[in-house]
C-alpha positions as CSV (number, residue, x, y, z in Angstrom):
1,M,95.3,82.1,95.4
2,T,97.9,80.4,92.9
3,T,99.5,83.8,91.3
4,P,103.1,84.8,92.3
5,V,103.1,87.9,94.3
6,T,106.4,90.1,93.4
7,I,107.6,92.3,97.0
8,I,110.2,95.1,96.4
9,G,111.7,95.8,99.1
10,A,112.9,93.7,102.4
11,G,111.7,96.4,104.8
12,L,108.8,95.7,107.6
13,G,106.1,96.2,105.6
14,G,107.4,94.1,102.8
15,L,108.2,91.8,105.2
16,V,104.7,91.4,106.7
17,L,103.0,90.8,103.7
18,A,104.8,88.0,103.0
19,R,105.0,86.2,106.1
20,V,100.8,87.1,105.7
21,L,101.1,85.1,102.1
22,H,103.1,82.7,103.1
23,L,100.5,81.6,106.4
24,H,98.2,81.4,102.9
25,G,99.7,79.4,100.6
26,I,100.3,82.4,98.4
27,P,103.1,82.5,97.1
28,V,106.0,85.3,97.2
29,A,109.5,86.6,96.3
30,V,111.0,89.6,97.8
31,Y,113.3,91.3,95.9
32,E,115.8,93.6,98.1
33,A,118.9,95.5,97.3
34,E,120.9,94.8,100.1
35,P,123.6,91.9,99.5
36,S,122.3,90.6,103.5
37,P,120.5,91.2,106.9
38,M,123.7,92.2,108.8
39,A,124.7,94.4,105.6
40,R,123.6,97.9,107.5
41,T,122.5,98.9,110.9
42,Q,118.7,98.6,110.6
43,G,117.7,101.4,112.9
44,G,116.7,102.4,116.3
45,L,114.2,102.1,118.3
46,L,110.2,101.3,117.1
47,D,106.9,101.7,119.7
48,I,104.5,99.1,118.0
49,H,101.0,100.6,118.5
50,H,98.4,98.9,119.8
51,H,95.9,99.4,116.9
52,N,97.8,98.7,113.9
53,G,101.3,97.2,114.2
54,Q,100.3,94.8,117.0
55,P,97.3,93.8,115.1
56,A,99.6,93.4,111.9
57,L,102.1,91.2,113.7
58,Q,99.0,88.9,115.5
59,A,97.8,88.8,111.7
60,A,101.5,87.4,110.3
61,G,101.3,85.1,113.9
62,L,103.8,86.5,115.4
63,T,102.4,87.7,118.6
64,D,104.7,85.8,120.6
65,E,107.7,86.8,118.7
66,F,107.3,90.0,119.0
67,R,106.3,89.7,123.3
68,S,110.1,88.2,123.4
69,I,111.5,91.2,122.1
70,I,109.9,93.9,123.6
71,L,112.5,96.6,126.1
72,E,110.1,96.3,129.2
73,G,110.3,99.6,130.6
74,H,111.4,101.9,128.0
75,Q,107.6,103.5,127.7
76,A,109.1,106.0,130.1
77,M,109.3,109.8,129.3
78,R,110.4,112.6,130.4
79,I,110.2,116.2,128.9
80,L,112.8,118.7,129.7
81,H,112.8,122.6,129.7
82,R,116.1,124.0,127.4
83,D,117.9,124.2,130.9
84,G,117.4,120.9,132.3
85,T,114.4,121.3,134.7
86,V,112.0,118.2,134.1
87,L,108.9,118.9,133.1
88,L,107.1,115.7,132.9
89,D,108.7,112.3,134.4
90,Q,106.2,109.5,133.1
91,A,107.3,106.0,134.8
92,D,106.6,102.7,132.2
93,D,103.7,101.6,134.7
94,G,103.2,98.7,132.2
95,T,100.0,99.7,130.7
96,G,101.0,102.1,128.1
97,G,100.0,100.5,124.3
98,R,103.3,101.4,122.4
99,P,106.1,98.8,123.7
100,E,109.3,99.3,122.2
101,V,111.1,96.8,120.4
102,Q,114.5,97.4,118.2
103,R,113.8,97.5,114.9
104,G,116.9,95.3,114.0
105,E,115.8,92.6,115.9
106,L,111.8,93.2,114.7
107,R,113.7,92.3,111.0
108,Q,115.0,89.4,111.8
109,L,112.2,87.8,113.7
110,L,110.3,88.4,110.1
111,L,112.5,87.3,108.5
112,D,113.1,84.4,110.7
113,S,109.5,83.7,110.3
114,L,109.9,83.0,106.5
115,P,111.1,80.1,104.9
116,A,114.5,80.1,103.6
117,G,115.0,81.7,99.6
118,T,112.3,83.9,99.9
119,V,114.1,87.0,100.1
120,R,116.3,87.5,97.2
121,W,119.0,90.1,98.4
122,G,121.5,91.6,96.5
123,H,118.7,93.0,93.7
124,K,118.6,96.4,93.7
125,A,115.7,97.2,91.4
126,A,116.9,99.9,88.5
127,G,113.7,100.3,87.0
128,V,110.4,98.8,86.4
129,R,108.4,99.1,83.4
130,A,104.8,97.6,82.6
131,L,104.3,94.8,79.4
132,G,100.4,95.4,79.3
133,G,97.5,93.0,81.1
134,G,98.8,93.6,84.4
135,R,102.8,92.5,83.7
136,H,105.4,94.0,84.6
137,E,109.2,93.5,84.6
138,V,111.6,94.5,87.5
139,T,115.8,95.2,85.7
140,F,117.6,95.3,88.9
141,A,121.4,96.8,89.1
142,G,123.8,94.4,86.8
143,G,121.1,93.2,84.0
144,R,118.6,90.5,85.8
145,T,115.3,90.7,84.8
146,T,112.0,89.1,86.6
147,V,108.7,89.1,84.8
148,T,105.2,89.4,87.4
149,R,102.0,89.8,87.6
150,L,101.6,90.8,90.8
151,L,103.6,93.8,91.4
152,V,103.9,95.4,95.0
153,G,106.4,98.4,95.8
154,A,107.5,98.1,99.4
155,D,110.6,99.9,98.7
156,G,110.9,102.9,100.7
157,A,110.6,106.6,100.3
158,W,112.4,106.5,96.6
159,S,110.3,103.4,95.0
160,R,111.1,102.4,92.0
161,V,107.7,100.9,91.7
162,R,105.4,104.3,92.1
163,P,105.9,106.0,89.1
164,L,104.1,102.6,87.6
165,L,100.9,104.7,89.8
166,S,101.9,108.1,90.1
167,D,104.1,111.0,89.6
168,A,104.4,112.5,92.8
169,A,107.8,112.8,93.9
170,P,108.7,112.7,98.1
171,E,109.7,116.7,98.6
172,Y,112.4,117.9,102.0
173,S,110.0,119.1,104.9
174,G,112.2,122.4,105.9
175,R,113.9,119.6,108.6
176,S,116.4,117.1,109.4
177,F,117.6,115.2,112.1
178,V,120.9,114.7,113.5
179,E,121.5,111.1,114.7
180,T,124.4,110.4,117.4
181,Y,124.9,107.7,119.6
182,L,126.5,107.2,123.1
183,F,127.2,103.9,123.8
184,D,127.7,102.7,127.7
185,A,125.6,105.7,128.9
186,D,125.4,105.2,132.7
187,I,129.5,104.8,133.0
188,R,130.8,106.9,130.3
189,H,128.0,109.9,130.2
190,P,126.0,109.5,133.2
191,A,124.5,113.0,133.6
192,S,123.1,112.8,129.9
193,A,121.9,109.1,130.8
194,Q,119.8,110.7,133.9
195,A,118.8,112.9,131.5
196,V,116.7,111.1,129.4
197,G,115.8,108.7,132.1
198,G,114.4,104.8,131.5
199,G,113.0,105.8,128.0
200,S,112.5,108.8,126.2
201,L,113.3,112.3,126.3
202,G,111.9,115.6,124.3
203,T,112.7,118.7,125.3
204,F,111.2,122.3,124.8
205,E,112.1,125.6,123.9
206,P,110.1,128.9,124.9
207,G,109.0,131.3,122.0
208,G,109.4,128.9,119.2
209,N,110.5,124.8,118.3
210,E,112.6,125.4,115.2
211,K,115.3,123.2,116.9
212,W,114.8,120.4,119.3
213,I,116.7,117.1,120.8
214,G,114.8,114.2,121.2
215,A,117.0,110.6,122.9
216,H,115.9,107.1,123.3
217,R,117.7,104.6,125.9
218,E,117.9,101.4,123.7
219,S,119.7,98.1,124.8
220,G,122.4,98.0,126.1
221,G,122.5,101.1,127.8
222,T,122.9,103.1,124.9
223,L,121.4,106.5,123.9
224,H,120.0,107.2,120.9
225,A,120.1,110.9,119.8
226,Y,117.2,112.9,117.4
227,V,118.5,116.0,117.3
228,T,116.1,118.5,114.9
229,L,116.6,121.8,112.8
230,L,115.1,123.5,110.9
231,K,117.3,124.3,108.7
232,P,117.8,124.3,104.5
233,Q,119.7,121.0,103.2
234,E,122.5,123.9,101.8
235,W,123.0,124.6,105.8
236,F,123.8,120.7,106.5
237,A,125.6,120.5,103.4
238,A,128.1,122.4,104.3
239,I,128.8,120.7,107.3
240,D,132.1,118.4,107.3
241,L,130.2,115.8,108.4
242,T,133.8,113.5,107.9
243,D,135.7,115.7,111.1
244,A,132.6,114.0,113.3
245,A,134.5,116.9,116.5
246,A,134.2,119.7,114.4
247,A,130.5,118.9,112.8
248,T,129.1,118.0,116.9
249,A,130.7,121.1,117.6
250,R,128.9,123.5,115.2
251,I,125.5,121.6,115.7
252,A,125.7,121.7,119.4
253,R,126.2,125.5,118.5
254,E,122.7,126.0,117.5
255,F,121.8,125.5,120.9
256,D,124.0,127.5,123.1
257,G,122.6,128.7,126.6
258,W,121.3,124.7,126.9
259,A,122.2,122.3,129.5
260,P,125.2,120.9,128.9
261,E,123.6,117.4,130.0
262,L,121.3,117.8,127.0
263,T,124.4,119.1,124.6
264,A,126.8,116.6,125.1
265,L,124.0,113.9,123.4
266,I,126.0,116.2,120.5
267,T,129.3,116.8,121.2
268,D,130.2,113.3,123.1
269,S,128.3,111.0,120.4
270,D,130.4,108.0,120.2
271,T,129.8,108.1,116.1
272,T,130.0,110.4,113.4
273,P,126.3,112.5,113.3
274,V,124.5,111.4,110.6
275,V,122.2,113.9,108.8
276,R,118.5,112.5,107.8
277,P,116.4,115.1,105.8
278,H,112.8,114.5,107.0
279,Y,110.9,114.1,103.3
280,A,106.9,113.6,102.9
281,L,105.0,112.7,99.4
282,P,101.8,115.1,99.9
283,V,99.4,114.0,102.3
284,E,96.5,112.9,100.4
285,H,98.6,110.8,98.3
286,R,97.2,108.5,95.6
287,W,96.4,106.8,92.4
288,D,93.6,105.1,89.7
289,R,93.8,101.9,90.5
290,V,96.2,100.2,88.0
291,P,96.2,96.2,87.2
292,G,98.5,94.4,88.9
293,V,100.9,96.6,90.7
294,T,100.1,98.2,93.9
295,L,102.5,100.2,96.9
296,V,103.1,99.7,100.5
297,G,104.6,101.8,103.9
298,D,106.8,104.6,102.9
299,A,106.4,104.0,98.5
300,A,103.0,104.4,98.9
301,H,102.7,107.3,102.0
302,L,105.6,108.7,103.4
303,S,105.4,111.4,105.6
304,V,107.5,113.6,108.2
305,P,108.0,112.0,111.1
306,N,105.3,111.1,113.6
307,G,105.6,107.6,115.5
308,E,103.3,105.8,113.0
309,G,105.2,105.3,109.9
310,A,106.5,101.1,110.6
311,N,103.4,100.7,112.0
312,L,101.3,101.9,108.9
313,A,103.6,99.7,107.0
314,M,103.1,97.1,108.7
315,Q,99.7,97.1,109.0
316,D,99.8,97.9,105.2
317,G,101.4,94.4,104.5
318,A,99.3,92.7,106.6
319,E,95.6,94.1,105.4
320,L,97.0,93.9,101.5
321,G,98.2,90.0,102.0
322,Q,94.5,89.2,104.0
323,A,92.9,91.1,100.9
324,L,94.6,89.0,98.7
325,A,93.5,85.7,101.0
326,A,90.1,86.4,100.9
327,H,90.0,87.5,97.1
328,P,92.3,84.2,95.4
329,D,90.0,84.6,92.1
330,D,90.1,88.1,91.6
331,V,93.5,90.1,92.6
332,E,92.3,93.2,91.1
333,A,89.5,93.2,93.4
334,A,91.8,92.5,96.5
335,L,94.4,95.1,95.4
336,A,91.2,97.7,95.2
337,A,90.0,96.8,98.7
338,Y,92.7,97.0,100.4
339,E,93.4,100.2,98.8
340,Q,90.5,101.8,99.6
341,T,91.1,101.8,103.4
342,M,94.7,101.9,102.8
343,F,94.4,105.6,101.2
344,P,92.4,107.7,104.0
345,R,93.9,106.2,106.9
346,S,97.3,106.9,105.7
347,A,96.3,110.6,105.1
348,E,94.7,110.9,108.5
349,A,98.5,110.1,110.3
350,A,100.3,112.6,107.8
351,A,97.7,115.5,108.1
352,E,98.0,114.4,112.7
353,G,101.8,114.4,112.2
354,L,102.1,117.7,110.4
355,R,99.4,119.1,113.0
356,H,102.2,118.3,115.3
357,Y,105.4,119.7,113.7
358,E,102.7,123.5,113.6
359,L,102.5,122.7,117.7
360,L,106.1,122.3,118.1
361,S,107.2,125.3,115.3
362,D,104.3,128.1,116.5
363,G,105.8,128.0,119.8
364,T,103.1,126.0,122.4
365,T,102.9,126.7,126.1
366,P,105.2,124.2,128.3
367,Q,101.6,122.9,128.8
368,G,100.7,122.2,125.1
369,L,103.9,120.5,124.5
370,L,103.2,118.4,127.8
371,D,99.7,117.5,126.4
372,L,101.4,116.8,122.9
373,F,104.1,114.4,124.1
374,S,101.5,112.9,126.6
375,A,98.7,112.6,123.8
376,A,101.0,110.4,121.7
377,E,101.5,108.1,124.5
378,Q,98.1,107.0,125.5
379,P,96.8,104.3,124.2
380,Q,93.8,105.1,120.6
């Protein structure tokens, strides 16, 4: 296949696609809004699933490199009652199918696997328009443009490419994360470190779960907490996040009566809290085939957090790359084949994520919560 592929977005899905195309000798360029690979922190831990994320990395020829960045022991899981009572303490015995890695390290691994110049940094897509015959023009901030016959939107929730295919826009789910970080936790925050354990933490509140606290132990003794609240966006907007102490105190008041080692994951944050609203596209989001363009990852199927987002994005990238390689003389056949399998699997994952939220919101029993978290850690 000699048709150059233009990818908008250097996230995990776009980079896996670029790598698979490179392995098959297909010319590719990735345009990324960020000015450099180190322009911002790339998020926390990712559990890479054996049934989608790991095969994607295998298709990219990066299995050994992936194994070298796995954080051993981090599949351990604890569930605590709001009063600190341990309901589940599951060790990482090495048999789980979801090894944990740092997102930033995985992204860098993918970047290092591409020829120099593949990613064009500092190119923020400002608009895209169809030129006819499957050709599209992308305009970048500052006025630069590029024209392509094969355009892939890997540009996330607020994709500039998506409007070529769909009128759908993400809607607020009603929940948001508040992210905090505790550094050198075993020395500086020992009670919280013990509560989290060696891997991940989930919490349980009887009688309804409109709020909960989750956390991961990351590399270097860092605790990364995800405080989830069912609140309108206006509630979060009223909090002055520039005053970190006042902001964390306000958020912690929502957890009055919870064990201090849990609320300390909020109040003892070594960073200013960051609010991450949960947006989602319709569960059954799909589009009719449009010549010369498609989507991968959140641009195609943004859903509430369910542990599948990064894995599905990489699976999208790998399968799209393989489809293009398998149909070198018929790009449209390749895009149609990719979308035919992508639509139902992304809808299934989004629906499953909503079911998990409903279980938590409806006040599931402690055993139900244990089963829910335990099932999430089992190979599928």
